[in-house]
VMD Tcl script that builds the backbone (N, CA, C; Angstrom):
set m [mol new atoms 540]
animate dup $m
set s [atomselect $m all]
$s set {name element resname resid chain x y z} {
  {N N MET 1 A 104.491 48.538 21.202}
  {CA C MET 1 A 105.197 48.542 22.525}
  {C C MET 1 A 104.106 48.752 23.518}
  {N N THR 2 A 104.314 48.053 24.706}
  {CA C THR 2 A 103.339 48.090 25.676}
  {C C THR 2 A 103.962 48.833 26.919}
  {N N THR 3 A 103.180 49.626 27.583}
  {CA C THR 3 A 103.738 50.310 28.659}
  {C C THR 3 A 102.936 49.879 29.882}
  {N N GLU 4 A 102.626 48.659 30.068}
  {CA C GLU 4 A 102.069 48.125 31.293}
  {C C GLU 4 A 102.981 48.131 32.463}
  {N N ARG 5 A 102.441 48.348 33.525}
  {CA C ARG 5 A 103.234 48.368 34.675}
  {C C ARG 5 A 103.151 47.129 35.360}
  {N N ILE 6 A 104.235 46.709 35.910}
  {CA C ILE 6 A 104.257 45.429 36.675}
  {C C ILE 6 A 104.375 45.812 38.102}
  {N N LEU 7 A 103.330 45.503 38.830}
  {CA C LEU 7 A 103.281 45.767 40.235}
  {C C LEU 7 A 103.906 44.483 40.992}
  {N N PRO 8 A 104.434 44.737 42.068}
  {CA C PRO 8 A 104.997 43.527 42.956}
  {C C PRO 8 A 103.708 42.878 43.516}
  {N N ALA 9 A 103.926 41.635 43.645}
  {CA C ALA 9 A 102.882 40.758 44.113}
  {C C ALA 9 A 102.629 40.977 45.668}
  {N N VAL 10 A 101.447 41.168 46.104}
  {CA C VAL 10 A 101.192 41.357 47.522}
  {C C VAL 10 A 100.880 39.936 48.012}
  {N N ALA 11 A 101.360 39.712 49.198}
  {CA C ALA 11 A 101.121 38.297 49.801}
  {C C ALA 11 A 99.731 38.142 50.023}
  {N N GLY 12 A 99.268 37.038 49.767}
  {CA C GLY 12 A 97.986 36.624 49.892}
  {C C GLY 12 A 96.956 37.128 48.835}
  {N N SER 13 A 97.406 37.601 47.792}
  {CA C SER 13 A 96.596 38.097 46.782}
  {C C SER 13 A 97.026 37.414 45.352}
  {N N ALA 14 A 96.076 37.290 44.535}
  {CA C ALA 14 A 96.367 36.602 43.263}
  {C C ALA 14 A 96.856 37.690 42.206}
  {N N PRO 15 A 97.697 37.417 41.298}
  {CA C PRO 15 A 98.197 38.358 40.369}
  {C C PRO 15 A 97.011 38.836 39.429}
  {N N VAL 16 A 97.017 40.082 39.091}
  {CA C VAL 16 A 95.885 40.745 38.385}
  {C C VAL 16 A 96.324 40.510 36.894}
  {N N ALA 17 A 95.461 40.044 36.088}
  {CA C ALA 17 A 95.821 39.950 34.682}
  {C C ALA 17 A 95.374 41.144 34.012}
  {N N ARG 18 A 96.107 41.722 33.191}
  {CA C ARG 18 A 95.717 42.949 32.475}
  {C C ARG 18 A 95.426 42.604 31.075}
  {N N ALA 19 A 94.350 43.227 30.759}
  {CA C ALA 19 A 93.822 43.122 29.364}
  {C C ALA 19 A 94.548 44.193 28.554}
  {N N GLU 20 A 94.838 43.845 27.219}
  {CA C GLU 20 A 95.511 44.713 26.359}
  {C C GLU 20 A 94.421 45.581 25.733}
  {N N THR 21 A 94.663 46.998 25.777}
  {CA C THR 21 A 93.665 47.874 25.282}
  {C C THR 21 A 93.963 48.194 23.902}
  {N N ALA 22 A 92.905 48.725 23.201}
  {CA C ALA 22 A 93.196 49.141 21.859}
  {C C ALA 22 A 94.131 50.251 21.665}
  {N N ALA 23 A 94.201 51.193 22.613}
  {CA C ALA 23 A 95.200 52.255 22.649}
  {C C ALA 23 A 96.531 51.708 22.777}
  {N N ALA 24 A 96.787 50.672 23.611}
  {CA C ALA 24 A 98.103 50.098 23.808}
  {C C ALA 24 A 98.503 49.311 22.516}
  {N N ARG 25 A 97.548 48.757 21.883}
  {CA C ARG 25 A 97.779 47.920 20.687}
  {C C ARG 25 A 98.268 48.877 19.424}
  {N N SER 26 A 97.550 50.056 19.403}
  {CA C SER 26 A 97.752 50.941 18.415}
  {C C SER 26 A 99.114 51.766 18.610}
  {N N GLY 27 A 99.600 51.700 19.820}
  {CA C GLY 27 A 100.872 52.513 20.183}
  {C C GLY 27 A 100.498 53.982 20.718}
  {N N THR 28 A 99.313 54.274 20.846}
  {CA C THR 28 A 99.075 55.687 21.263}
  {C C THR 28 A 98.708 55.518 22.805}
  {N N ARG 29 A 98.891 56.633 23.434}
  {CA C ARG 29 A 98.683 56.695 24.839}
  {C C ARG 29 A 97.504 57.521 25.227}
  {N N SER 30 A 96.680 57.140 25.988}
  {CA C SER 30 A 95.556 57.821 26.435}
  {C C SER 30 A 95.840 58.792 27.635}
  {N N VAL 31 A 95.249 59.949 27.734}
  {CA C VAL 31 A 95.532 60.845 28.795}
  {C C VAL 31 A 94.841 60.268 30.044}
  {N N ALA 32 A 93.686 59.847 29.998}
  {CA C ALA 32 A 92.845 59.544 31.151}
  {C C ALA 32 A 93.327 58.099 31.787}
  {N N GLY 33 A 94.056 57.366 31.022}
  {CA C GLY 33 A 94.541 56.020 31.601}
  {C C GLY 33 A 93.515 55.048 31.250}
  {N N HIS 34 A 93.888 53.735 31.471}
  {CA C HIS 34 A 93.029 52.722 31.159}
  {C C HIS 34 A 92.251 52.304 32.401}
  {N N ARG 35 A 91.162 51.755 32.210}
  {CA C ARG 35 A 90.246 51.419 33.386}
  {C C ARG 35 A 90.886 50.272 34.234}
  {N N SER 36 A 91.596 49.500 33.606}
  {CA C SER 36 A 92.189 48.341 34.427}
  {C C SER 36 A 93.313 48.766 35.221}
  {N N GLN 37 A 93.906 50.028 34.847}
  {CA C GLN 37 A 95.102 50.524 35.554}
  {C C GLN 37 A 94.618 51.117 36.941}
  {N N PRO 38 A 95.293 50.913 38.080}
  {CA C PRO 38 A 94.907 51.485 39.347}
  {C C PRO 38 A 94.855 52.988 39.185}
  {N N PHE 39 A 93.824 53.585 39.982}
  {CA C PHE 39 A 93.612 54.955 39.849}
  {C C PHE 39 A 94.762 55.748 40.625}
  {N N LEU 40 A 95.175 55.169 41.637}
  {CA C LEU 40 A 96.236 55.712 42.528}
  {C C LEU 40 A 97.487 54.860 42.562}
  {N N THR 41 A 98.610 55.455 42.389}
  {CA C THR 41 A 99.808 54.669 42.424}
  {C C THR 41 A 100.160 54.381 43.879}
  {N N MET 42 A 101.180 53.523 44.067}
  {CA C MET 42 A 101.593 53.187 45.429}
  {C C MET 42 A 102.078 54.377 46.135}
  {N N PRO 43 A 102.876 55.249 45.721}
  {CA C PRO 43 A 103.294 56.434 46.583}
  {C C PRO 43 A 102.109 57.384 46.878}
  {N N ALA 44 A 101.090 57.534 46.015}
  {CA C ALA 44 A 99.857 58.227 46.209}
  {C C ALA 44 A 99.234 57.637 47.374}
  {N N ARG 45 A 98.990 56.341 47.363}
  {CA C ARG 45 A 98.334 55.592 48.437}
  {C C ARG 45 A 98.994 55.804 49.782}
  {N N ALA 46 A 100.397 55.708 49.698}
  {CA C ALA 46 A 101.104 55.853 50.884}
  {C C ALA 46 A 100.921 57.262 51.511}
  {N N GLY 47 A 100.975 58.237 50.588}
  {CA C GLY 47 A 100.767 59.625 51.030}
  {C C GLY 47 A 99.344 59.778 51.760}
  {N N ILE 48 A 98.340 59.127 51.073}
  {CA C ILE 48 A 96.967 59.359 51.579}
  {C C ILE 48 A 96.880 58.635 52.945}
  {N N LEU 49 A 97.412 57.450 53.050}
  {CA C LEU 49 A 97.423 56.699 54.310}
  {C C LEU 49 A 98.207 57.520 55.414}
  {N N LEU 50 A 99.370 58.110 54.958}
  {CA C LEU 50 A 100.061 58.902 55.927}
  {C C LEU 50 A 99.264 60.147 56.453}
  {N N GLY 51 A 98.676 60.868 55.517}
  {CA C GLY 51 A 97.819 61.946 55.776}
  {C C GLY 51 A 96.623 61.549 56.683}
  {N N ALA 52 A 95.933 60.451 56.323}
  {CA C ALA 52 A 94.848 59.978 57.106}
  {C C ALA 52 A 95.208 59.656 58.549}
  {N N SER 53 A 96.415 58.983 58.628}
  {CA C SER 53 A 96.781 58.565 60.026}
  {C C SER 53 A 97.136 59.850 60.780}
  {N N ALA 54 A 97.813 60.884 60.119}
  {CA C ALA 54 A 98.185 62.056 60.770}
  {C C ALA 54 A 96.812 62.871 61.263}
  {N N ALA 55 A 95.852 62.852 60.399}
  {CA C ALA 55 A 94.528 63.541 60.796}
  {C C ALA 55 A 93.939 62.819 61.874}
  {N N ILE 56 A 93.917 61.464 61.826}
  {CA C ILE 56 A 93.344 60.694 63.019}
  {C C ILE 56 A 94.125 60.921 64.295}
  {N N TYR 57 A 95.415 61.022 64.159}
  {CA C TYR 57 A 96.218 61.309 65.364}
  {C C TYR 57 A 95.954 62.733 65.842}
  {N N ALA 58 A 95.870 63.709 64.963}
  {CA C ALA 58 A 95.490 65.080 65.382}
  {C C ALA 58 A 94.166 65.112 66.056}
  {N N VAL 59 A 93.256 64.406 65.464}
  {CA C VAL 59 A 91.895 64.468 66.040}
  {C C VAL 59 A 91.864 63.772 67.531}
  {N N SER 60 A 92.602 62.608 67.628}
  {CA C SER 60 A 92.805 61.961 68.897}
  {C C SER 60 A 93.538 62.955 69.946}
  {N N LEU 61 A 94.543 63.715 69.484}
  {CA C LEU 61 A 95.154 64.557 70.354}
  {C C LEU 61 A 94.247 65.704 70.791}
  {N N ALA 62 A 93.434 66.161 69.840}
  {CA C ALA 62 A 92.490 67.255 70.294}
  {C C ALA 62 A 91.530 66.789 71.246}
  {N N ALA 63 A 91.055 65.411 71.066}
  {CA C ALA 63 A 90.086 64.983 71.909}
  {C C ALA 63 A 90.777 64.755 73.362}
  {N N VAL 64 A 91.961 64.251 73.448}
  {CA C VAL 64 A 92.668 64.138 74.768}
  {C C VAL 64 A 92.783 65.495 75.282}
  {N N ALA 65 A 93.124 66.656 74.562}
  {CA C ALA 65 A 93.353 67.891 75.124}
  {C C ALA 65 A 92.060 68.435 75.670}
  {N N VAL 66 A 90.908 68.164 75.005}
  {CA C VAL 66 A 89.602 68.540 75.501}
  {C C VAL 66 A 89.266 67.844 76.841}
  {N N PHE 67 A 89.514 66.516 76.919}
  {CA C PHE 67 A 89.318 65.786 78.125}
  {C C PHE 67 A 90.251 66.252 79.229}
  {N N GLN 68 A 91.537 66.531 78.780}
  {CA C GLN 68 A 92.452 66.935 79.840}
  {C C GLN 68 A 92.073 68.330 80.395}
  {N N ALA 69 A 91.476 69.245 79.526}
  {CA C ALA 69 A 91.053 70.438 80.048}
  {C C ALA 69 A 89.925 70.510 80.940}
  {N N ALA 70 A 89.067 69.555 80.657}
  {CA C ALA 70 A 87.861 69.366 81.416}
  {C C ALA 70 A 88.357 68.713 82.779}
  {N N ASP 71 A 89.252 67.781 82.831}
  {CA C ASP 71 A 89.768 67.182 83.960}
  {C C ASP 71 A 90.501 68.302 84.872}
  {N N ASP 72 A 91.338 69.162 84.173}
  {CA C ASP 72 A 92.013 70.239 84.777}
  {C C ASP 72 A 91.078 71.210 85.525}
  {N N ARG 73 A 89.908 71.477 84.865}
  {CA C ARG 73 A 88.954 72.369 85.549}
  {C C ARG 73 A 88.264 71.674 86.739}
  {N N ALA 74 A 88.092 70.496 86.542}
  {CA C ALA 74 A 87.578 69.724 87.752}
  {C C ALA 74 A 88.465 69.641 88.980}
  {N N VAL 75 A 89.799 69.485 88.573}
  {CA C VAL 75 A 90.815 69.506 89.573}
  {C C VAL 75 A 90.905 70.772 90.244}
  {N N ALA 76 A 90.891 71.903 89.501}
  {CA C ALA 76 A 91.029 73.252 89.942}
  {C C ALA 76 A 89.804 73.534 90.853}
  {N N ALA 77 A 88.624 73.141 90.502}
  {CA C ALA 77 A 87.462 73.452 91.204}
  {C C ALA 77 A 87.512 72.652 92.541}
  {N N GLY 78 A 88.117 71.356 92.533}
  {CA C GLY 78 A 88.255 70.683 93.703}
  {C C GLY 78 A 89.184 71.215 94.768}
  {N N ARG 79 A 90.155 71.921 94.118}
  {CA C ARG 79 A 91.279 72.557 94.933}
  {C C ARG 79 A 90.943 73.970 95.513}
  {N N GLN 80 A 89.835 74.526 94.882}
  {CA C GLN 80 A 89.484 75.959 95.212}
  {C C GLN 80 A 89.186 76.106 96.770}
  {N N PRO 81 A 88.395 75.262 97.442}
  {CA C PRO 81 A 88.221 75.386 98.902}
  {C C PRO 81 A 89.525 75.430 99.637}
  {N N TYR 82 A 90.577 74.651 99.198}
  {CA C TYR 82 A 91.841 74.595 99.885}
  {C C TYR 82 A 92.557 75.919 99.645}
  {N N LEU 83 A 92.476 76.336 98.380}
  {CA C LEU 83 A 93.115 77.749 98.158}
  {C C LEU 83 A 92.448 78.849 98.882}
  {N N ASP 84 A 91.124 78.770 99.048}
  {CA C ASP 84 A 90.320 79.804 99.916}
  {C C ASP 84 A 90.807 79.705 101.273}
  {N N ALA 85 A 90.990 78.454 101.832}
  {CA C ALA 85 A 91.368 78.236 103.224}
  {C C ALA 85 A 92.817 78.796 103.490}
  {N N ILE 86 A 93.682 78.617 102.503}
  {CA C ILE 86 A 95.059 79.107 102.625}
  {C C ILE 86 A 95.023 80.541 102.544}
  {N N ALA 87 A 94.280 81.183 101.721}
  {CA C ALA 87 A 94.166 82.687 101.707}
  {C C ALA 87 A 93.629 83.182 102.982}
  {N N GLU 88 A 92.695 82.584 103.503}
  {CA C GLU 88 A 92.109 83.048 104.860}
  {C C GLU 88 A 93.142 82.806 105.918}
  {N N SER 89 A 93.903 81.787 105.844}
  {CA C SER 89 A 94.938 81.616 106.864}
  {C C SER 89 A 96.051 82.617 106.736}
  {N N ARG 90 A 96.458 82.924 105.485}
  {CA C ARG 90 A 97.446 84.061 105.274}
  {C C ARG 90 A 96.854 85.370 105.869}
  {N N ALA 91 A 95.631 85.616 105.642}
  {CA C ALA 91 A 94.983 86.873 106.122}
  {C C ALA 91 A 94.952 86.881 107.666}
  {N N ALA 92 A 94.586 85.787 108.185}
  {CA C ALA 92 A 94.535 85.668 109.701}
  {C C ALA 92 A 96.031 85.713 110.200}
  {N N GLY 93 A 96.961 85.097 109.600}
  {CA C GLY 93 A 98.338 85.318 110.041}
  {C C GLY 93 A 98.818 86.769 109.956}
  {N N ASP 94 A 98.446 87.452 108.890}
  {CA C ASP 94 A 98.932 88.871 108.817}
  {C C ASP 94 A 98.165 89.697 109.806}
  {N N ALA 95 A 96.889 89.360 110.108}
  {CA C ALA 95 A 96.261 90.128 111.264}
  {C C ALA 95 A 96.795 89.948 112.647}
  {N N LEU 96 A 97.205 88.616 112.816}
  {CA C LEU 96 A 97.935 88.206 114.074}
  {C C LEU 96 A 99.226 88.870 114.137}
  {N N GLU 97 A 99.908 88.967 113.047}
  {CA C GLU 97 A 101.274 89.609 113.058}
  {C C GLU 97 A 101.199 91.097 113.421}
  {N N ALA 98 A 100.068 91.790 112.841}
  {CA C ALA 98 A 99.844 93.189 113.159}
  {C C ALA 98 A 99.441 93.324 114.573}
  {N N ARG 99 A 98.633 92.352 115.052}
  {CA C ARG 99 A 98.201 92.487 116.551}
  {C C ARG 99 A 99.371 92.280 117.456}
  {N N LEU 100 A 100.280 91.334 117.095}
  {CA C LEU 100 A 101.478 91.066 117.955}
  {C C LEU 100 A 102.403 92.227 117.912}
  {N N ALA 101 A 102.573 93.023 116.794}
  {CA C ALA 101 A 103.411 94.139 116.703}
  {C C ALA 101 A 102.709 95.212 117.641}
  {N N THR 102 A 101.421 95.423 117.589}
  {CA C THR 102 A 100.763 96.310 118.476}
  {C C THR 102 A 100.939 96.091 119.955}
  {N N ILE 103 A 100.893 94.718 120.244}
  {CA C ILE 103 A 101.067 94.338 121.663}
  {C C ILE 103 A 102.556 94.510 122.070}
  {N N GLY 104 A 103.445 94.274 121.159}
  {CA C GLY 104 A 104.816 94.421 121.438}
  {C C GLY 104 A 105.133 96.010 121.788}
  {N N ALA 105 A 104.520 96.821 120.916}
  {CA C ALA 105 A 104.794 98.278 121.152}
  {C C ALA 105 A 104.083 98.662 122.501}
  {N N SER 106 A 102.941 98.124 122.821}
  {CA C SER 106 A 102.241 98.347 124.120}
  {C C SER 106 A 103.145 97.848 125.280}
  {N N ALA 107 A 103.790 96.632 125.095}
  {CA C ALA 107 A 104.576 96.099 126.118}
  {C C ALA 107 A 105.761 97.026 126.337}
  {N N ARG 108 A 106.420 97.488 125.218}
  {CA C ARG 108 A 107.605 98.409 125.392}
  {C C ARG 108 A 107.201 99.604 126.176}
  {N N ALA 109 A 106.089 100.189 125.812}
  {CA C ALA 109 A 105.623 101.393 126.512}
  {C C ALA 109 A 105.299 101.035 127.964}
  {N N LEU 110 A 104.737 100.072 128.227}
  {CA C LEU 110 A 104.475 99.608 129.691}
  {C C LEU 110 A 105.773 99.371 130.379}
  {N N ALA 111 A 106.810 98.776 129.716}
  {CA C ALA 111 A 108.059 98.605 130.464}
  {C C ALA 111 A 108.795 99.980 130.656}
  {N N GLY 112 A 108.520 100.896 129.814}
  {CA C GLY 112 A 109.105 102.217 130.022}
  {C C GLY 112 A 108.435 102.899 131.285}
  {N N GLN 113 A 107.129 102.759 131.288}
  {CA C GLN 113 A 106.312 103.292 132.411}
  {C C GLN 113 A 106.689 102.523 133.651}
  {N N TRP 114 A 106.918 101.222 133.640}
  {CA C TRP 114 A 107.239 100.352 134.891}
  {C C TRP 114 A 108.671 100.882 135.471}
  {N N THR 115 A 109.602 101.221 134.525}
  {CA C THR 115 A 110.887 101.639 134.894}
  {C C THR 115 A 110.682 103.063 135.578}
  {N N ALA 116 A 109.919 103.900 135.003}
  {CA C ALA 116 A 109.641 105.184 135.667}
  {C C ALA 116 A 108.956 105.049 137.004}
  {N N THR 117 A 108.009 104.190 137.133}
  {CA C THR 117 A 107.302 103.974 138.380}
  {C C THR 117 A 108.274 103.297 139.302}
  {N N SER 118 A 109.179 102.436 138.980}
  {CA C SER 118 A 110.068 101.775 139.798}
  {C C SER 118 A 111.078 102.933 140.459}
  {N N ASN 119 A 111.421 103.803 139.526}
  {CA C ASN 119 A 112.299 104.861 140.058}
  {C C ASN 119 A 111.644 105.813 141.055}
  {N N ASP 120 A 110.294 106.092 140.778}
  {CA C ASP 120 A 109.533 106.841 141.630}
  {C C ASP 120 A 109.426 106.190 142.987}
  {N N ILE 121 A 109.122 104.851 142.956}
  {CA C ILE 121 A 108.946 104.099 144.142}
  {C C ILE 121 A 110.263 104.106 145.056}
  {N N ALA 122 A 111.420 103.965 144.299}
  {CA C ALA 122 A 112.737 104.068 145.012}
  {C C ALA 122 A 112.913 105.387 145.688}
  {N N ALA 123 A 112.515 106.505 144.981}
  {CA C ALA 123 A 112.631 107.799 145.584}
  {C C ALA 123 A 111.728 107.925 146.764}
  {N N TYR 124 A 110.435 107.393 146.667}
  {CA C TYR 124 A 109.554 107.495 147.690}
  {C C TYR 124 A 110.104 106.638 148.954}
  {N N GLU 125 A 110.676 105.540 148.707}
  {CA C GLU 125 A 111.216 104.745 149.810}
  {C C GLU 125 A 112.338 105.410 150.458}
  {N N THR 126 A 113.116 106.052 149.710}
  {CA C THR 126 A 114.165 106.938 150.302}
  {C C THR 126 A 113.549 108.035 151.277}
  {N N ASN 127 A 112.593 108.680 150.617}
  {CA C ASN 127 A 111.909 109.788 151.500}
  {C C ASN 127 A 111.300 109.150 152.688}
  {N N LEU 128 A 110.629 107.945 152.698}
  {CA C LEU 128 A 110.041 107.182 153.700}
  {C C LEU 128 A 111.006 106.880 154.688}
  {N N ASP 129 A 112.281 106.475 154.356}
  {CA C ASP 129 A 113.317 106.154 155.310}
  {C C ASP 129 A 113.827 107.396 156.033}
  {N N ASP 130 A 113.931 108.482 155.245}
  {CA C ASP 130 A 114.305 109.659 155.983}
  {C C ASP 130 A 113.235 110.202 157.045}
  {N N LEU 131 A 111.917 110.017 156.626}
  {CA C LEU 131 A 110.798 110.255 157.485}
  {C C LEU 131 A 110.826 109.332 158.710}
  {N N ALA 132 A 111.112 108.111 158.432}
  {CA C ALA 132 A 111.204 107.126 159.623}
  {C C ALA 132 A 112.199 107.568 160.627}
  {N N ALA 133 A 113.372 107.939 160.031}
  {CA C ALA 133 A 114.511 108.309 161.022}
  {C C ALA 133 A 114.162 109.616 161.654}
  {N N LEU 134 A 113.452 110.546 161.035}
  {CA C LEU 134 A 112.991 111.734 161.746}
  {C C LEU 134 A 111.901 111.402 162.738}
  {N N VAL 135 A 110.995 110.503 162.495}
  {CA C VAL 135 A 110.016 110.123 163.436}
  {C C VAL 135 A 110.571 109.371 164.585}
  {N N ALA 136 A 111.609 108.583 164.409}
  {CA C ALA 136 A 112.367 107.822 165.449}
  {C C ALA 136 A 113.040 108.898 166.377}
  {N N GLU 137 A 113.565 109.948 165.781}
  {CA C GLU 137 A 114.333 111.027 166.447}
  {C C GLU 137 A 113.302 111.802 167.302}
  {N N VAL 138 A 112.126 112.012 166.777}
  {CA C VAL 138 A 111.067 112.884 167.454}
  {C C VAL 138 A 110.516 111.923 168.655}
  {N N GLU 139 A 110.412 110.669 168.408}
  {CA C GLU 139 A 109.989 109.810 169.444}
  {C C GLU 139 A 110.921 109.689 170.674}
  {N N GLY 140 A 112.141 109.757 170.231}
  {CA C GLY 140 A 113.152 109.705 171.298}
  {C C GLY 140 A 113.110 110.962 172.116}
  {N N SER 141 A 112.809 112.026 171.499}
  {CA C SER 141 A 112.660 113.440 172.223}
  {C C SER 141 A 111.389 113.408 173.132}
  {N N THR 142 A 110.398 112.777 172.570}
  {CA C THR 142 A 109.099 112.852 173.305}
  {C C THR 142 A 109.145 112.040 174.574}
  {N N THR 143 A 109.904 110.928 174.565}
  {CA C THR 143 A 110.040 110.107 175.665}
  {C C THR 143 A 110.761 110.714 176.854}
  {N N ALA 144 A 111.616 111.711 176.436}
  {CA C ALA 144 A 112.318 112.432 177.569}
  {C C ALA 144 A 111.381 113.467 178.259}
  {N N LEU 145 A 110.190 113.878 177.614}
  {CA C LEU 145 A 109.311 114.773 178.147}
  {C C LEU 145 A 108.591 114.070 179.299}
  {N N PRO 146 A 108.093 114.935 180.321}
  {CA C PRO 146 A 107.271 114.355 181.483}
  {C C PRO 146 A 105.917 113.955 180.829}
  {N N ALA 147 A 105.233 113.045 181.513}
  {CA C ALA 147 A 104.026 112.614 181.045}
  {C C ALA 147 A 102.943 113.639 181.217}
  {N N ARG 148 A 103.026 114.615 182.321}
  {CA C ARG 148 A 102.009 115.666 182.457}
  {C C ARG 148 A 102.710 116.931 182.614}
  {N N ILE 149 A 102.166 117.878 182.005}
  {CA C ILE 149 A 102.786 119.227 182.136}
  {C C ILE 149 A 101.665 120.123 182.790}
  {N N LYS 150 A 101.955 120.809 183.869}
  {CA C LYS 150 A 101.014 121.811 184.479}
  {C C LYS 150 A 101.041 123.005 183.829}
  {N N LEU 151 A 99.997 123.468 183.164}
  {CA C LEU 151 A 99.884 124.705 182.503}
  {C C LEU 151 A 99.753 125.735 183.535}
  {N N PRO 152 A 100.355 126.939 183.338}
  {CA C PRO 152 A 100.152 128.024 184.199}
  {C C PRO 152 A 98.685 128.587 184.266}
  {N N SER 153 A 98.326 129.153 185.351}
  {CA C SER 153 A 96.912 129.770 185.475}
  {C C SER 153 A 96.898 131.234 184.808}
  {N N VAL 154 A 95.847 131.560 184.317}
  {CA C VAL 154 A 95.760 132.763 183.737}
  {C C VAL 154 A 94.694 133.651 184.611}
  {N N SER 155 A 95.005 134.891 184.936}
  {CA C SER 155 A 94.130 135.794 185.667}
  {C C SER 155 A 93.848 136.986 184.770}
  {N N VAL 156 A 92.689 137.358 184.858}
  {CA C VAL 156 A 92.073 138.489 184.115}
  {C C VAL 156 A 92.049 139.593 184.968}
  {N N HIS 157 A 92.439 140.760 184.526}
  {CA C HIS 157 A 92.322 141.927 185.332}
  {C C HIS 157 A 91.397 142.915 184.696}
  {N N GLY 158 A 90.506 143.554 185.213}
  {CA C GLY 158 A 89.570 144.491 184.755}
  {C C GLY 158 A 88.241 143.923 184.494}
  {N N PRO 159 A 87.331 144.649 183.871}
  {CA C PRO 159 A 85.877 144.201 183.797}
  {C C PRO 159 A 85.957 143.197 182.624}
  {N N VAL 160 A 85.256 142.162 182.869}
  {CA C VAL 160 A 85.143 141.015 181.838}
  {C C VAL 160 A 83.597 141.020 181.641}
  {N N ALA 161 A 83.217 141.173 180.419}
  {CA C ALA 161 A 81.770 141.021 180.118}
  {C C ALA 161 A 81.365 139.587 180.277}
  {N N SER 162 A 80.201 139.394 180.922}
  {CA C SER 162 A 79.813 138.079 180.991}
  {C C SER 162 A 78.576 137.851 180.186}
  {N N GLY 163 A 78.731 137.384 179.018}
  {CA C GLY 163 A 77.689 136.901 178.043}
  {C C GLY 163 A 76.599 137.995 177.794}
  {N N GLY 164 A 76.517 139.048 178.455}
  {CA C GLY 164 A 75.512 140.017 178.132}
  {C C GLY 164 A 75.820 140.933 176.891}
  {N N SER 165 A 75.619 142.166 177.104}
  {CA C SER 165 A 75.686 143.073 175.907}
  {C C SER 165 A 77.240 143.396 175.779}
  {N N ARG 166 A 77.608 143.524 174.726}
  {CA C ARG 166 A 78.982 143.836 174.382}
  {C C ARG 166 A 79.030 145.205 173.701}
  {N N THR 167 A 79.998 146.045 174.117}
  {CA C THR 167 A 80.108 147.370 173.461}
  {C C THR 167 A 81.364 147.401 172.775}
  {N N ARG 168 A 81.394 148.093 171.622}
  {CA C ARG 168 A 82.599 148.164 170.888}
  {C C ARG 168 A 83.453 149.293 171.499}
  {N N PRO 169 A 84.691 149.199 171.384}
  {CA C PRO 169 A 85.528 150.254 171.987}
  {C C PRO 169 A 85.472 151.433 170.978}
  {N N SER 170 A 85.556 152.521 171.488}
  {CA C SER 170 A 85.484 153.742 170.585}
  {C C SER 170 A 86.864 154.140 170.105}
  {N N THR 171 A 86.856 154.462 168.773}
  {CA C THR 171 A 88.080 154.820 168.070}
  {C C THR 171 A 87.872 156.034 167.325}
  {N N THR 172 A 88.888 156.730 167.009}
  {CA C THR 172 A 88.645 157.889 166.007}
  {C C THR 172 A 89.820 157.822 165.019}
  {N N THR 173 A 89.368 157.628 163.847}
  {CA C THR 173 A 90.365 157.551 162.757}
  {C C THR 173 A 89.934 158.220 161.553}
  {N N THR 174 A 90.797 158.705 160.774}
  {CA C THR 174 A 90.584 159.447 159.451}
  {C C THR 174 A 91.252 158.668 158.349}
  {N N THR 175 A 90.424 158.480 157.330}
  {CA C THR 175 A 91.174 157.887 156.151}
  {C C THR 175 A 91.075 158.873 154.958}
  {N N ARG 176 A 91.991 158.756 154.158}
  {CA C ARG 176 A 91.995 159.630 152.887}
  {C C ARG 176 A 91.557 158.839 151.711}
  {N N ALA 177 A 91.022 157.638 151.904}
  {CA C ALA 177 A 90.674 156.752 150.793}
  {C C ALA 177 A 89.541 157.305 149.937}
  {N N SER 178 A 88.567 157.832 150.638}
  {CA C SER 178 A 87.425 158.340 149.794}
  {C C SER 178 A 87.649 159.786 149.329}
  {N N GLY 179 A 88.715 160.430 149.583}
  {CA C GLY 179 A 89.117 161.809 149.116}
  {C C GLY 179 A 88.711 162.733 150.099}
  {N N ARG 180 A 88.482 162.567 151.372}
  {CA C ARG 180 A 88.084 163.596 152.358}
  {C C ARG 180 A 89.180 163.915 153.286}
}
mol reanalyze $m
mol bondsrecalc $m
mol representation Tube
mol addrep $m
């Protein structure tokens, strides 16, 4: 009995003639197999091809990932100046916002002072109007007065010292302030 395998013919190849071995003739089976028999069967070859193609695919994916990572680093490095400019713009915007808040508070304080000053000015204008009315009244009274007034003459009775020596008048007084 022979246990030779019959493989399907592959297109473009000639059929392989198998030689009958002594073990096949004697009816015993060798563990190692015959030399003319293929070392790997078709399913084993398909598994090896599938594993090899998966390994090649994995290596190509790893290479693509490495190239992509390098490209991503280059893109990130190229974008860094723009990111820095955006960060600076945000900081400048924040500083401007704080400055505008300070200016707004100053403007509100100034408006309050302006209101107080306007009220003071209105009070002063009222006082000036009252003063103007008083001045107009006084001017009306002064126009009624004569242009010249003759002052009365003053006569002195008694001795009048003329620039010479002056004497103090004599007085007698007692004080108890010093205890006497």
